[in-house]
N, C-alpha and C positions, 0 to 999 in steps of 0.2 A: 583947791583950784590950781590948775597947771598953767604956767606961763611959758610962751615960746620966746626964744631969743630973736633979736632983730634979724640975724643972719638966716635963721630957719624960716622966719616969716617971709623974708624977701625971696628965698628959694621956692617956697610954696607958691607965692604969687607968680613968679616967673613960669613955674611948671603949669599952673592953671591957664596962664595966657597962651603958652605953647599949645596946650591941649585945645584951647578955644580956637586958635589959628588953624590947627589941624582939622577940626570939625568943620570950620568954615570952608577950608579947601575941599573937604569931601563933598559938602553941599554944592559948592560952585561947580565941581567936576561932574556931579550927578545931574545938575540942571542943564549942562551943556549938551547939545546934540552930538552924539559920537561921530567921529570923522568916518566917511565912507572908506571901505577897504580899498587898497591900491590895486592896480591892474594885475590880474593873474592870481589874486589872493584866493586861498582855498575856501573861504566862506562865500564866495560868489557862486550863485546857482546858475545853471545853464538854462537858456530859454527852452521852452517845451516845444518839441517837434509836433506833438499832437495838437497843442493849443494853436500853434502857428497855422497848421493846416485847417483847423476848424475856423479860425479867423478868416483865412482866405476863402473858404467855402461860404461863410456868412456874407462877406462882401460881394462875392460873385452872385449869390442868390438875389441880393438886393439891387444889383445893377446888371442883371443877366443880359438884357437887350443891348445895352451900351457896350459891355465888354465883348460880347460876341461880334458885334459890328466892328469894334476896334480891331479884333483879330482878323476879320475879313479885309479891312482896309490895309492892314500891314501885309497880309498875304497878297493882295492885289498889287501893292507897291513892289514887293519882291518879284512877283511874276512879271510886272511891267519892266523892271530893270533887266530881267533875264531875256525878255523878248527884244528889248533894245540891243542888248549885247549880241544876240544871235543874228539879228538882221543888219545891224549897223557896224558891228566890229568883227564879224567872222572873217578870218584871214587878214586882219589888220596887222600892220607892223608892230613889232614888240614894244616900241616906245608908245604908240597910240594905245595899245592894250594895257600898258602899265598905267597910263593916265586914267583910263576908264576904270580899272580896278581900284585905284585910289579913290576916285569919285564914288564908285559903288559902295565901298566900305565906309567912307565918311557919311554918305547918305543913310546907310543902314544904322550907323551909330547915332545919327541925329534923330531918326524916327524912334529907335529903341529907347533913347534917353527920354523922349516925350512920353512913351508908354510907361516907363518907370516913374516918371513924375506924376502921371495920372494915378498910378498905384499908391504913391505916397500920399497924395491928396485924399484918396478914398480911405486910407488908413486913418487920416486925420479928420474924417467926416466933412471934408470940404467939397464944394461944388466943382464938377469937372465938365469939360466940353471937348469937342474934337479939336478946337484950336490949341489945346494943351499939347497936342502931338508936335507942334512946331514952336514950342515955347523955350527950348533949351539951346538956342543959338549962342547965348553968352558963355556957355561952358563947353561948347563943342571942341574948341582947341585943346582945353585941358583933358577932355575925354580921349581925344585922338592921341595926344602925347602919352597919356596914361596907359592906353591899350597897347601902344607900341612898346613901352617899357615892360608892361605886364607879360605880353606874349614872348618878348625877347628873353625875359627872365625864365619863363617856363621852358622855352626852347633850350636855353643854355643848361638849365637844371636837368632837363631830360637827357641831355648828352652825358650827364654824370650819373649814369646807372638809374635813371628814371625817378627814383625816390626824391631827390632834391627838387625836381620839377614839380612833383605832386605837392611837396611841402610849400614851395613858393606859390603855387596855385591857391592853396588853402589859406595861407597867412595873409595874402593880399587880395583875397576874394571880394572884400567889401569896398575896395577903393572906388569903384565907379558909383556905388550907392552913396558914398560919402560926398563925392563931387556933386551929384544930383540933389541929394537931400540937404546937404549943409553948405553947398557952394565952396567946398574945400579946394585948396590948390592941389596940384598934382602930387608933390612930395608930401604935403600935409596929409592927403588922403591915404598914401601908402603908409605913412607913419602911424596914423590912427587905426588903419586896418590891422597893422602889426600888433598894436596894443589890444585891439578888440578880440583877436584870436590867440592871445597868449595862453600857453598852458596846453599840455598833452590832452587833457580831458576836453577842453574847448575845441581844439582842432579835430579830435575824434568825432565829437557830436556834430560839428559842421560837415564833416565828410559823410556821416550817417544821414544827415538831413539831405544832402545832395544825392545820395544813393536812393533815398525814399522818393525824392522828386523825380529822378530819372525813371524809376520803376513805374510811378503813377503815369508819367507821360508816355512810357512805352505801352502801357495798357490802353491809353487813349489813342495811340497810333495804331494799335492792333484792331481797334474798333473802326476799321475802314478810314482811319485818319480823322473822322468827324469828331471823335472823342477829344481830340486836342483842342477843339474850340471850347471845351469845358476844362480839361485838365491843365491846359496852358495858363489861363488866367488864375485858376485856383492855386496852382503851385507857384506861379510868379508872385502873387500876393502873399503867399505863405513865406516865401524867401524874404520878402521885404519886412514882414512882421518878425521873422526870426532875426534878421539883421538889427531891427530896432531894439531887440532884447539885448544886444551887445553894445549899444551906444554909450551906456554909462561907463564902459571901459575905456572909451577913447579920450576922455578929458584928462 
């Protein structure tokens, strides 16, 4: 029979306890949900352009009458503003024309925000109505300030050999979606858009998505312009779906 010394016994006990603690640590870490990768991590997959377009088409098919009528309302609104400008402000002083142009653009932003809101509600399978067109008054100021900063940044960037302007355009492309979808503040929306578009691959695929959308709408335009009544809503909804695929990057 072999006897162990007290020191050897104590050392053996300590080693077994350490091994037990290590195994418990492994079990604990295995049972925990892994943390999501940080913004711009290489493991993040890009939203699918094809799936975004298919989603836009499906929603359009299911709401074809409403979406076409929405396009016609927007078109009538724009034509109405143009008619007012032609008859009421032709030859008006520069100051008066400036005031009119400000009103024109703010009104256009207001209606467009309502259209985007309807698009987000359709993506979420929520009921929509024509009154949603006029539902975004609470974020109108944020949108106006955001667009001023956005186009100012694009303009300044374009003066610096064009490419910085394109880069600025792409990195902050989602800012208005974030204001409408999340009620984000102006600077918060720019910050989150910057996060959402981080990485060369992400920026490239966003550019590719915009090129595809532009091509589809060009085809719609060539179809006597009537095709835009279809391609406009489909590509618009596809862009919203594509943006939603980036939202996990903004937190």
